[in-house]
C-alpha positions in Angstrom: -5.9 9.9 5.0 -6.0 8.2 8.3 -8.6 5.5 9.0 -12.1 6.8 9.7 -14.6 3.9 10.5 -17.6 6.2 10.2 -16.7 7.7 6.8 -19.9 6.5 5.1 -22.1 8.6 7.5 -20.8 11.9 6.0 -22.9 11.9 2.8 -26.3 10.5 1.8 -24.7 9.2 -1.4 -23.1 6.4 0.6 -26.5 4.9 1.3 -26.1 1.9 -1.1 -22.9 0.6 0.4 -23.7 1.7 4.0 -25.0 -1.7 5.2 -21.6 -3.3 4.2 -19.6 -0.3 5.5 -21.3 -0.6 8.9 -19.4 -3.9 9.4 -16.1 -1.9 9.4 -17.0 0.4 12.2 -15.6 -2.1 14.8 -12.1 -1.6 13.3 -9.9 0.9 15.1 -7.2 0.8 12.5 -7.1 0.2 8.7 -8.6 -3.3 8.0 -6.2 -5.7 6.3 -7.2 -7.0 2.9 -8.0 -10.4 4.5 -10.3 -8.7 7.0 -12.6 -7.5 4.2 -14.2 -11.0 3.9 -16.4 -9.8 6.8 -18.3 -7.6 4.3 -20.1 -10.5 2.7 -23.1 -12.3 4.1 -22.8 -16.0 3.4 -20.5 -17.4 0.7 -18.1 -14.7 -0.6 -17.9 -14.5 -4.4 -14.2 -13.3 -4.1 -11.6 -13.0 -1.5 -9.3 -10.0 -0.9 -5.5 -10.5 -0.7 -2.6 -8.0 -0.4 -1.6 -6.7 -3.8 1.7 -8.0 -5.0 4.6 -5.5 -5.6 4.7 -4.0 -9.1 6.5 -6.2 -11.6 9.9 -4.9 -12.8 9.8 -2.6 -15.8 9.9 -4.4 -19.1 8.4 -7.6 -17.9 5.2 -8.4 -19.8 2.3 -10.1 -18.0 0.7 -13.2 -19.4 -3.1 -13.4 -19.8 -3.6 -15.3 -16.5 -1.3 -12.9 -14.5 -3.3 -9.7 -15.2 -5.7 -8.1 -12.7 -9.0 -9.0 -14.4 -7.8 -12.6 -15.0 -6.9 -13.1 -11.3 -10.3 -11.9 -10.3 -12.1 -14.0 -12.9 -10.1 -17.2 -12.8 -9.0 -17.3 -9.2 -11.8 -15.2 -7.5 -9.1 -13.1 -5.8 -9.0 -9.3 -5.7 -5.5 -7.9 -5.2 -6.0 -5.1 -2.7 -3.6 -2.4 -1.5 -3.2 -1.9 2.3 -4.4 1.5 3.5 -6.0 2.5 0.2 -9.4 4.2 0.2 -9.7 3.4 -3.5 -9.3 -0.3 -2.9 -11.3 -0.5 0.3 -14.3 1.2 -1.4 -13.9 -1.2 -4.3 -14.3 -4.0 -1.8 -17.5 -2.4 -0.5 -18.9 -2.2 -4.0 -18.1 -5.9 -4.4 -20.1 -6.6 -1.3 -23.0 -4.5 -2.5 -23.1 -5.3 -6.3 -21.4 -8.8 -6.5 -23.1 -10.0 -9.7 -22.3 -6.8 -11.6 -18.6 -6.7 -10.4 -18.1 -10.3 -11.5 -19.6 -9.7 -14.9 -17.5 -6.5 -15.3 -14.2 -8.1 -14.7 -15.1 -11.2 -16.7 -15.9 -8.9 -19.6 -12.6 -7.0 -19.3 -10.7 -10.3 -19.0 -12.2 -11.6 -22.3 -11.4 -8.4 -24.1 -7.8 -8.4 -22.9 -7.2 -12.1 -23.6 -8.6 -11.8 -27.1 -6.4 -8.8 -28.0 -3.1 -9.9 -26.3 -0.5 -10.6 -28.9 1.9 -13.6 -29.0 4.6 -11.3 -27.5 2.2 -10.5 -24.6 1.8 -6.9 -25.9 -1.6 -5.2 -25.9 -2.7 -2.7 -28.6 -1.8 0.9 -28.0 -5.2 1.9 -26.6 -8.3 0.4 -25.1 -11.2 -0.4 -27.3 -14.4 1.7 -27.0 -16.0 -1.2 -25.1 -13.2 -1.4 -22.6 -13.2 2.4 -22.1 -17.0 2.3 -21.4 -16.7 -0.5 -19.0 -13.8 1.1 -17.1 -15.8 4.4 -16.9 -18.7 2.5 -15.4 -16.5 0.7 -12.9 -14.9 3.9 -11.7 -17.6 6.5 -12.1 -20.9 4.8 -12.8 -24.4 5.3 -11.3 -27.7 3.6 -11.8 -30.7 6.0 -12.1 -34.0 4.4 -11.2 -36.6 6.6 -13.0 -40.3 6.3 -12.4 -41.3 9.1 -14.6 -43.1 11.6 -12.3 -41.1 10.9 -9.1 -37.6 12.2 -8.5 -35.1 9.7 -9.8 -33.0 7.6 -7.4 -29.3 7.7 -7.9 -27.5 4.5 -6.8 -23.7 5.0 -6.9 -21.7 2.1 -8.3 -18.4 3.6 -9.2 -15.8 3.3 -6.4 -13.9 6.4 -7.6 -17.0 8.4 -6.8 -17.1 7.1 -3.3 -13.4 7.9 -3.0 -14.0 11.5 -4.0 -16.7 11.7 -1.3 -14.2 10.4 1.4 -11.1 12.3 0.4 -12.6 15.6 -1.0 -15.6 15.9 1.3 -17.6 17.6 -1.4 -18.4 16.2 -4.9 -19.8 17.9 -8.0 -19.2 15.7 -11.0 -20.9 14.1 -14.0 -21.2 10.4 -13.6 -21.7 7.8 -16.3 -25.4 6.8 -15.9 -27.3 3.7 -16.7 -31.0 4.5 -16.5 -33.7 2.1 -15.5 -37.2 3.2 -16.5 -39.9 1.5 -14.5 -43.5 2.2 -13.3 -43.0 0.0 -10.2 -39.6 0.7 -8.7 -39.2 -1.0 -5.3 -39.3 1.4 -2.3 -37.0 -0.6 0.0 -33.4 0.4 -0.3 -32.0 -3.1 -0.4 -34.5 -3.9 -3.3 -33.3 -0.9 -5.3 -29.7 -2.1 -4.8 -30.6 -5.5 -6.0 -32.4 -4.0 -9.1 -29.2 -2.0 -9.8 -27.0 -5.1 -9.5 -29.3 -7.1 -11.8 -29.4 -4.3 -14.3 -25.7 -3.9 -14.5 -25.1 -7.7 -14.5 -27.4 -8.0 -17.6 -25.7 -5.1 -19.4 -22.2 -6.3 -18.7 -23.0 -9.9 -19.6 -24.4 -8.9 -22.9 -22.4 -9.4 -26.1 -23.4 -6.0 -27.4 -20.6 -3.5 -27.6 -20.7 -0.8 -25.0 -19.8 2.8 -25.9 -19.3 5.8 -23.7 -21.6 7.9 -25.8 -24.4 5.4 -25.3 -24.4 6.0 -21.6 -26.2 8.9 -20.2 -24.7 11.4 -17.7 -26.0 12.4 -14.3 -24.7 15.3 -12.1 -24.0 14.3 -8.6 -23.9 17.0 -5.9 -23.2 16.2 -2.3 -21.8 17.8 0.8 -19.8 15.9 3.4 -22.2 17.4 5.9 -25.7 16.6 4.8 
């Protein structure tokens, strides 16, 4: 898809990342990865750089060369040019920085601990890695006050990509539910609550499992 600087105005589900996305409306072409530093207010927790070409087949990456390690150890996010998936990931970074740092640190620890002396990984991901990856791509935080309608805060950047590229979305997202009698009414405060909730969950040593997360059906049209 070609660059659309007002993409986030096409669905109400973009509301959480909209403040950061507004900073991209001045771009008349696809922003370069280095341009995405403008998304942060103040000191940026990470920087975005062009993703390196894929390594040749058969070459195994060391622990410090892998994606999560680069983010955790160097505070650099390899980002593909002209990719909605990667640009939306950057917007999630700008909106939920504590949760994203904890998520990649958790994945980095898991990979490092399971990497063999020959730099091979086991055949499949652990249940914990699977749950974390699902949250990263397709997670939402549901703020539930009991009687009121719950508020869905989209975290997973693959959900945002569906909204941009497909226009309509009807899917089941992995849900982390926050039960509270006093949820903040201001949108930015709800985003901060979601960021803090996910940071605490991802920083915990407790194993995460897909079946322990709830599910939430997201329905949205590109023309609200």
